[in-house]
N, C-alpha and C positions, 0 to 999 in steps of 0.2 A: 197618721195616714191622711186624715181629712185636710190637714194643713198642707201636706205635700201635693194632694190633688188640687187644692185651691191655688198653690204656687204654680203648678203646671198650667192651669187654666189662665192665670194672670200672665204668665210668660207668653202663651199663645196670643192672648189679646194684645199685649204690648208689641209683640213682633208684627202682628197685622197692622198695628197703628204706626209702626216705624220708630217706636220709642227706643229700641235696643240696637238699631242697625249700626250706628257709629261705635257704640260700646263693643259690639261683637267684632267689628272690623279692626278696631284697635288691638283687641286681644289676639285675634287671628294673626295679624301682622307680627306682633311681638313673639308669639309662640313659634310661628313659622320661621322667623329669623333665627331664633335661638336653637330650635331643634335641627334646622338644616346644618348649622355649624356643628352642633353636637354630634349628629349622625356622621358627618364627614370626618371630624376628628377621631371618632371612635373607629371608623373603618380604616382610616389611614394608619392609626396607631397599631391596631391589631394586625393589619396587613403587613406592616414592616416587621412586627415581632414574629409573625408566622413564617415569613420568608427570610429572616435574618441570616440563617446559616448559608443560604444561597447567595445572599448579598455580600457575605464575607468571603465567599469562595471556599468555605470550610466551617468548622465549628468555632474556631478561634483565629484571631488575626493579630499578628505583631507587625507594627510599622515603625519605620525610623527614617531619619534624614541622612543616614550613613549605613554602610553595609553592616548587617546584623552579625554579632559574634556567633561563631560556629556552635557555641555551647547550647544555644536555644534549639537548633535543629537536632543536635546530638541528644539532648535531654528528651525531646519528643520521641525520637526513635527508641530510646531506652525504656520509655513507658508504653511502648506498643502503639504509638500514634503515627499517623502518616503526615508528612509535611512536604510542601512544595514552596518554591520562592518565586516572586515576581518583582520586577523593577519598573517603576513608572517615571516617565520624563516627557518633556515636550521637545520636539525637534522638527526640522524641515524635511519633508519627503518630496523628491522631485522626479519627474519623468524627463523625457528628452526636451520638452518645450515648456513645462509648467512646474511650479513648486507650490507647496501648501504646508501650513503649520499643522502638525498632528499631535495628538496625545499618543505616545508610543508606549507599548507594554512588552517587556521581555519576559517570557514565561518558561518555567522548568517543565520537564516531562511529568505528566500526571495531573497537570492543571486542567480544570479546577477540581478540587476535592469534593465540593458540593455545587450543585447547579450544573450548567452546561454552556458551551459555546456552540452556536449554530453557524454554518457557512453555506454559501451557495456558489455556483460557478460564475455568476455575474448578476447584474441587475435584472429584475423581473423574471428570475428563475427560481425553481423550487429549492428550498434550503433543507438541511438535515443536521442532526447533531454531529459535530466534528469527530468526537471520540479520540482525538489526538491533538498534539500541538504542532505548529509549523516545524518542518524539518530544517536543519541548518541550511542557510542560503535561501530559504523560502519566507515570504511575508504575506500576511493576510491584511487586506484593507477593507474598510467599510464602504458603504455605497457612496457616501459623499466624496471620499478620496478617489473612487473609481471615476466619478463625474468630474471632479476638479482637476485631476491629472490626465484625464482622457485616456485611460489604460483599459486593457482587457486581460483575461486570464492568460498567463504565460509571458506577459510583457515584463520588462525590467524597470525597476525604480531604484533611485539612489537614496540611501539613508546613511548620513555621515560618510564614512570612507568605504562603505560596502554597497555593491550593486546586488539587489535582491530580485528574485523571480516572484511575480505575483501568483500565489497559489490558491487563492480563494477570496470570497467576499464575506465579511463578517456581517451577519444579520441580527445576532443576539449575543449579549454577554450577561450572565446572571449577576455578576458582581460589579457591573458598571454603575457608577454613582451619578450624581447630578451636580458635581462641583465644576470648577473652571477646567480641570484636566479632562473630564469626561464630556464636556460640551464640545471639545475639539473633535475633528474627525479622528478615527481610530486606526492604528496600525499595530499588528501583533507579530512578533518574531521570536525565535528561540534564543534563550540566554546564552547559548554557546557562541552566538555571533556578537554579543554585546561589546566585548572588549575590542573586537576588530573594527567596530563602527567608529571608535574614537569619540563617542558622544560624552563620555564621562571624563571631562577635563576640569581643570581648576575653575571653580565658580559655578559648575553645573548644579542645577537644582533637581534632585531626583528623590524618589521615595522607594525604599527597599521594604518589601513585605514578605512575611512568612505565614502561610496558611497551614493550619493544623486541624486534623479531623480524627475522630475515634469515638470510643464509647463515652457516655456522659460522665461516668465516674473518673475515667482516665483524663478526660479533658479538664474536669474540675480540679483534679489534683495538679495537673500541669499548670493550670491558670494560677493556683496558689503559689506554686514554685516560681513562676515567672514574675509575679507582682513584686516579690522581694528583690529581684535582680535587674529591674529596669533601670537603665541609665538615662542620661540627658538625651533628649530628642527621640526617645523610644516610648512607644505607646501601645497599649493592649486594647483590642476591641473584641467584644463578645456580643452575644445576642442582646444584652441589655443596652449597649451603646452603639449598636451597628448603624452604619450609614449616617454619621453625624452631619454630613453636608446636606443630605436630604432632610433630616430632622430639623436642621438649623433653618433651612429655607421654609419648610412647612411651619415651623414654630413661629417664624416671623410673619408668615401669612396668617396663621391662626391668631396672632395678636391683633392684626388688622380686622380679622373676622370677628373677634370678640368685641372690638371697639364698635364695629358696625352693629353687632347684636345689642350692645349696650345702648347705643344711640336709639335704635329702634324700640327697645324696651322702655327707655326713659321717656321718649316721645309718646309711646303708647300709654304710659302712666298718666301723662298730662292729658291725653285725649280721654282716657277713662274717667279721670277726675272731672273734666268739663262735662262729659256726657252724663255722668252720674248726678252732677249738680243740676243739670237741666231736667233729668228724670225726676229728681226729688221735687224740684219746683213745680212740675206739672202734676204731681201726685199728692201734694200737700192737702189740697181741698178735698180730694176723694177720700183720703185717710181720715180727715176731720169728720166727714159725713159718716164713714164707717164706724168711727168712735162713737158718734151720736146714736148709731143703731145698735150699739152694744159690743162692738169688737174691742177686745182688750189690747194693751200694748204688746203683750207677749205674742198674741195671735198675729197682729199686724207685722211685727218684726219677724216672726217665723215665716210668714207668707213671703215677704219681700226677700229675706235672706235665702229662703228656699228657691225663689224664682231666680235670683242672681247666681246661686250655686249651680242650678240646673243649666242655666244659660251659659255660665262660664265654662262648665264642662263641655258643652256642645261646641262653643267657639274654640276652646283649647284643643279639643279633638280634631276639629277642622284644621286648625293651625298645625297640629302634628302631622296630619295627612299631607298638607301642603309642604311642610318641611321635609317629610319622607320623600316626596316626589322631587323636590328641589335638589336634595343631596345627590340624586342619581346624575343630574346634569352637572353638578359641581365635580363629582368624582370623574365624570368623563373628561372634563376640562383638565383635571390633574393627572390623567392616565399616563402621559409621557413623563411627567415629573417624578411620579412615584415609581414607575417602571415595574410594577408588580400587580398582579390581580388582587383586587380588594375583596375581602370577605363581606358577607351580608352584615348590615348594621345590627347591633344589639338593641334591646328595648329600653335600655337605661335612659338615653336622651328623651324617649317618649315620656317616661315618668317625670323627668326634669321639666319638659314643656308643660305638662298638665299642672305641675306644682307652681310654676311661674304664672300661668294663667289664673289660677285660683288666688295666688298671693296678690296679684295686681287687682283682682276684683275685690277681695276682702279688704286689702289695704286702702284702696282709694274709693270704693263704693260704700264701705261700711259706715264712714262718717255721715254720709247722706241718708243711709237707711236708718240710722239711729234717730235722725231728725223726723223721719216718717213715722217711726214707732212711737216717738214721744210727742207727736203733734197734739195740740190742745183742742178740745171740742169747741171752745169759744171761737176758734178760727172760722167756723161757719158764719159767725156774725161779724168778726173783726179779723180781716185777712192779713193785717200786719203782724199778727201773733204767729211767729214762726222762727224765733231766735234759736241759735245753735245751743243745744244742751251742753253742760260742762263735760259730760262723758264723750261728746263728739270731738272736742279738742284733743282729748287723750287718744281717741281713735285715729285722728290725723297724725299724731306723733307715732302711733304704731304703724300707720301706713308708710310714713317716711322711713321708719326703722326697717320695715319689710323691704322697701325699695333699696335701701342701703345694703341690706343683706344680699339681695339679688345682684346688685352691682358688683359687690366684692366676690361673689361666687362666680359670676360670668367672667370677670376680669382674670381670676385665677391668681392674682397677686395683690397683696394688701396695698402696696404702694400705688399701683396703677388704679385699683378700685377706688382708693381714697382720693386720688387726684381727679378722677372722672367725677366722683360724687361731689367733691368739694368744688370743682370747677363748675359743675352744673348748678349747685346751690348758690355760688357767687354770681353766676350768670343770671339766674332767676331773680336774685335780690337786686342786682344792678339794673336788669331790665325793668323790674317793677318800679324802682326809684326813678329811673330816667323816664319811664312812661308817665309816671305821676307828674313830673315836672313839665314834660312836653305837652301833655294833655291839658294841664292847668294853663300853660302859656297859650295853647291853641284856643281854649275856651275864652280867654280874654280878648281874642281877636274879634269876637262878635260885636264888641262895643264899637269898633271902627269899621266893621265890615258892612257889606250891602244888606239892605233890609229884606224882609221876607223869609222864605224857608231856609235860606243859607244860615241866617243867624240862629234859627231854632235848632238846626242840626248841630251846630257847634255847642249850643247851650245844653243839648241832650248829653253830650259827652261829659260835661262837668256835673250834671245832675245825677248821672249814674257813674260817678267817678270810680267807685269800687269795682263795678262790673267792667268798666272801660279799661281799667288798669289790668285786670285779669285777662281780658281779651287781648289787649296790646302785648302783654308779656307772652301769652301762649302763641299768638301770631308771630311774634318776634323769634321765639324758639323754633317754630316750624320753618320760617323763612330763612333763619340762620343755617339750618340743615340744608335747605335747597341751594342757597348761595355757596355754601362751603363745598357742596358736591358738584357744582357747576362752574361758576365764574372763578372762585378762588383756586380750585384745583387746576383749572386751565392756566391761570396766571403763573402758578408755581411751576408747572411743566414747561411753559414758555420761557420763564426765567432760567430754568435749568438748562434748556437747550441753548440759550444765548451765552452761557458761561464760557464756552470754549470758542476761541476765534476760528474763522474758517481755515486759516493756514496753520492751525495747531498741529504738532507732530501726530502722525497717524501710523507710524511704524517704530518699533523698538528692535534694536539689534543687541543680542546678548551672546555671551561665551566668546567674545573677542579676546584673543591672546595678545600679550604685549608686543610680540614680534610681528604682529599683523597690522599694526597701526598705520604704517606708511602705505601698505597695499590697500587698506580700506579707504584711506583718504584719496589715493590715486583713482580708485574705482568711482568714487563720488565725483571727482573732477572730470573724469572721462565722460560721465553721464550728464554733465552740465548741472549737477546738483551742488548746493553749498556743502562744504566739508562739515561733517557733524562734530560736535564736541564730545570727545571720548572721556568718560568718567571711570575712575578706578572703582572696583567693587571687591570687597574682602568679606569673606564669610566669618562670622564670629557668634559665639553663644554667650548670652548674658549670664554671668556667674555670681556677681556680688554687687551690692549697693551699700556704700558706706561700711564696707568690711563684713557685712552680713550676707551669707550665701543665699542665693535666690532659689527658693523651693516652689516650683509651679503649683504644688498642691495647696499652698497657703492662700491662693487667690480664689475667691468664690466666683468671680465673673469668668465666664467661659472664654471670652476673647482674650482677657488678660492672661489666663492660664495657658492658652495656646501660644501666645506671644512669648511667654517665658520658656516654653518647651522648644520652640523652633530656633533655628539659626537666623541671625539678622544679617542683612546686607549692609555693610559699613562702607564708608568712603572717606576721603580726605580732600580738602580744597582750601586754597588761600582766598578765593573770591566767593562772595555770597552768591549762590546760584540764582538764576532768574526765577521769579515766582515765590521767592523766600523773603521774609521780612523779620528782623530781629524784634521780638516783643519784650524780651527781658535780657539783661546782661549786655555783653559786648562781643561782637564778632572777632574771632581770633586772628583773622588776616593771615599774614605769612609768618606769624610767631611760631617758633619751633618748640615752645614749651608744650608739654602734653595737655590737651584740652579737648573737651567734647562740646558740640552744639547739638541739642536735641529738639525734635519736633514737638510743638506745643501739646497736641492731642496725646501723644505717647507719654509726655511728662505728666499729664493729668492721670493717665491710666495707671502708671507706676508710682504716682505721688512723688515725682522727682522735682527738685528745685535747684536753683543756682548754688554752687558750692558742693553739691553731693558728688561723691567719688564713685564712679561706675567702672566695673571691671568686666572685660570680655575675655573669653578663651578663644584665641586665634591661632590656628595651626598648632594647637597643643600648648601654646604659650600664653601667660596672662598679660593683658594689656589694660592698664588702669590710668584714669585721668579724671580730673574734676569737670563738672559742667560749668561752663562760663557764659553760655548764651542759650536762649530758648527761641525757636523760630516758629513763625506762623507760615504755613504752606498753602499755596493754591494747587490742590491736588488735581483739579480739573484742567490745569494748564497743559497736561500731557507731557510735561518735561520730565527728565529723569530726576527723581526725588529720593531722599534717604531719610530714615528716622534719625540716624546718628551720623554726623559729619565731624571728622577729627581735624586737628591742626596737622599740616603736612608732615611734621617731624614725628608724629606718633605712629603712623601706619605705612609710610612709604617703603619701608624695607620688608614688608610682608608680601607673600605671593598674592597676586590679584589678577582678575580678569577685567575686561572693560565692557562698558555698556554705553549705548548711544540711542538717542531718539532723533527722528527726522521726519519732515513732511514730504511725501511722495505724491506728485500730481497724478491724477487718474490716467493720463495718457502715457505715463512711464511705468505702468504696473509690471512690465517685464524686468525692470531693474532688480527686483527682489530675487527672481529666479537666477539671473546672471550672477548676482552677488553670492548666492549659495553655491552655484556651480564652481565659482572661483575659490570659495572658502567653505568647504563642506561642514566644518564644525560649527558654523554660525547658525543661530536661530533668529529668524526675522519674524517678529510678532506683528501681525496686522491688527492694530488696535480696533479699527473700525469693524473688522469682521468679528473679532472676539467680543466686542461690546454688543454687536448685533446678536451673537449667539447667546450671550448672557441675558440680553434683553428679551430674547425669545422665550426663555424659561420664566423670567420674571413677568412677562406679559401674560402668561397663562395664569400665574398666581394673581396678578392684578385684575384680570377678567373675573376670577372667582370672587375677589374682594368687592369689585364693583357690582357684581351680581347680588351679593348679600347687602351691599349698601342700597340697592334698590328697595329693600324692605324699609330702610331708614327713610328713604325718599317718600315712600308711600305713607309711612307713619307721620312724616311732616305734613303731608297733604291732609291726612285725617285730622291732625291738630288744627290746621287752618280752618277746615270746615266746621269742626266742633266749636272752635272759638267764635266763628261767625254765627253759629246756631245758638250759642249760649244765651243770648238775650232776645231770641226770636219772639217768644211769647210776650215779653214785656214790650217789645217794639210793636207787636201786633195790637196790643191794647192801646198804646199811645196813638197809633195811627187811627184806630177806630174813634177815639175820643176827639182827635183833631178834626176828623171829617164830620163828626157829629156836631162839633161847635162851629162848623162852617168853613174850614180850611179847604182851599181848592187843591185839585190834584197836582197842579204845577208847583204849589208851595210845598206840598208833601214830598214830591219828587226832589225838589231842591234840598229839603232837610235831610232826606235819606242820602242823597249824593254827597252832601257836605259831611255827614257823620261817617259814612263808610270810607270816603276818600281820606279824611283826616286820620281816622283810626288806622287804616292800612298804611298810610304814609309814615305815621309815627312808628308802627311796627317794622316797616321796611327800613327806616333809618337805623333803628336799633339793630336789626338783623345785619345790615351792611357793615356797621361799625363792629359788631360782634364777630362776624365772619372774617373781616379783615384782620382783627386782632388775633383770632385763632390761626389764620393763615400765616401771619408774621411770626407767631410763636412756633409753628411747625417749621417754617423756613429756617429760623435761627437755631432751634434746639434739635431738630430731627434731620432736616435735609442739608443744613450748613451752607445755605446759599444766601446771597444778598437779595432781599426781597423788600421792596417798599410799596405797600398797598396804595392803590390809586383811589380816585373818587368814584370810579365806575361801580364798585359793589354798593356804595352808599346810595348813589343816584339810581342805580338799577333796582336796589332793594326798595327805595321809596316808590318808584314807578310800579314795580311788580306788586308791592303791597297794596298801593292805592287801587290799581286796576283789578287785582285779584280779589280783594275784599269787596270792592264795589260790584264786581261780577257775581261773586258768591252770595253776597248779601242781597243784591237785586233779584237774583234768581229765587231767593227764599221769600221775598216780600212782594214780588210782582203780582202774584194772584190776589194779594190782599188789597191792592189798589182798585181792583175791579169788583171786589166783594162789597156789598152794602154794609155800612157801619153797624147796623143793628145785628146783622148775621155774625160779624166778628165778635161783638160784645156777648152775644148769646153763646158762641163757641167757647169763649173764655170764662163765661160765668158758670 
């Protein structure tokens, strides 16, 4: 108890003296970053689980890319379950003067089984639960379609071949997702009108869904029955896997959030290590005096460990509170993406934050505390006695192991965690080696440099080479984070924006029937637009590779499994399409022999290579051919692209629809409306508008990620300041000695400016090179864009490092220049 009281008193004294400020700030940032992400993930996960039945529109959902067999609905009724069907597709909805692409939903009577649809008479009017579905001939539009089409209640709009009466404005759908389909404006009508619209033609992409609801036991029994009877392109969704599109987007965002938290924690660990090192250096003499007065090693160690544990708990609790408050702001940003009320967060992330704060302290402060506990009494007479005890080296290894465990835990994946930890270790080692070489070279400049304080400043770097290397490495890590979050991120975004030319196609036309080709071309000529190139599109399902049947369940990767489940859009062509380049094999040309050309990324996904025989099921018939070429595509060219392109003789006899892309100047925006009026079955997709809608959702996630990266930015600044302060006491002693021996203030200032500037420039160059390398790696491996780093990050890093370290260091020593030398020596003695 006495030890704990003494530890508390020591903590209060060190807090008043400012010894623990940086340490506490580093822990607070790390814990706040981690807990904010943890609280948010916990709320989103539990919120989606709680509302899953409403998000499904029932207790169970079957979906398929073809009409579901009647046996599924019959079996549900036989088990006393209720079922309704819906069909999802995209199409153009038009009024007298305007047209807009919409996500169209055809619904059966009784929809939804769980949740609700709310409608209002029009914009800015009170809504209510619909309690019914649209009557035949009636359509409900959401607020965006009301605005885009310029309609009101009772007006007529055209959908396909049917003229519908606008019967209400949709304000809420409980089962609306956050995928491409749901980002479009919404139109809902009765399935009784679906066939008459003529929207389901050859090549149409639609999703058929069956919603099932009932008692938990009956639903579970039905689920077991269905799983054994699912065919190709059929999928079952339950509460466990509901809303995969939302979960996928949020999972991707959470990966970035985890990376942000990882960066903040790792930088905080560096700051904790630097701060603890300075704390130890400033307390060695006091501990030696206490040893002379009878304090034992156990008492000293107990006092300082108790002090750090108490302080660590306080800082971690403050970080948890900050994380708790932060997650409310993050949840508000995600409200439209999640589209469901989030429950209050649990206390589990709070325990995680406290654990991480204590692990950081114990792992990175314990080595220094062991030095304090083992200090020799002779240090009172010989201050050079303070070498690291052997046990301290073991403690450093334990600290590194603790950090590795934290990294793996936060990452959630062994591979990601090991990559981050390994990359950080390599970066630290590379930075330290490069800093040693650069500082050694800089120190040699003093021989040919100007006389006076400048030469002494450069000499000070080599005299304290170990400390200088540690400072330069820590500064480099902090500056790398700053540059990566500012300049490099901006360069990557700018490069991405420049990938598409200004006249790249901004419209796609799908569902063109073969007998409409001449009419489509004539419409373009009449509008003064270049005739589009019409590409055939045939639907086919991947069924076998080299004679082995394709089983989607055999693929662990989610994207690969979904590709194996869906139908592919196939095409045939004798000419290599624009934006395509053969990377392996030979283009088939007009050869009539059965051949496939496959896109490079898909070939890697399914481990396909030249010579492999791939079979598709097309219109119920097998179509098989070997792969004779692999293509690299420029997907951002906005041209019509296909994963598989066949030789003309392989697919030309199969039923196909046509697809085209074209550039529509802004002044001719009415052309899309006129085209749909002339050909109601066509769907014109405004890529610019769709990308803007997709970007709107992603921007919300990006804002959240950037918000959390702000913790990383703050941690980087703490590292910078901690690195500058690491040798403050040693520099104060040297300044006092120099002034005692007659050095003028001008010479001392020159020495400090030379030392700070060179140290900051070396760290800045390291940071610029490191940030550029990371940016290039992200561009090549993640964003798949051509990015060549420039010299700006290196030059900006050098300037930022030199000015930043000079400003921070000068702020720390400025008052020392006005203090009498004797006062400084007494303060340090």
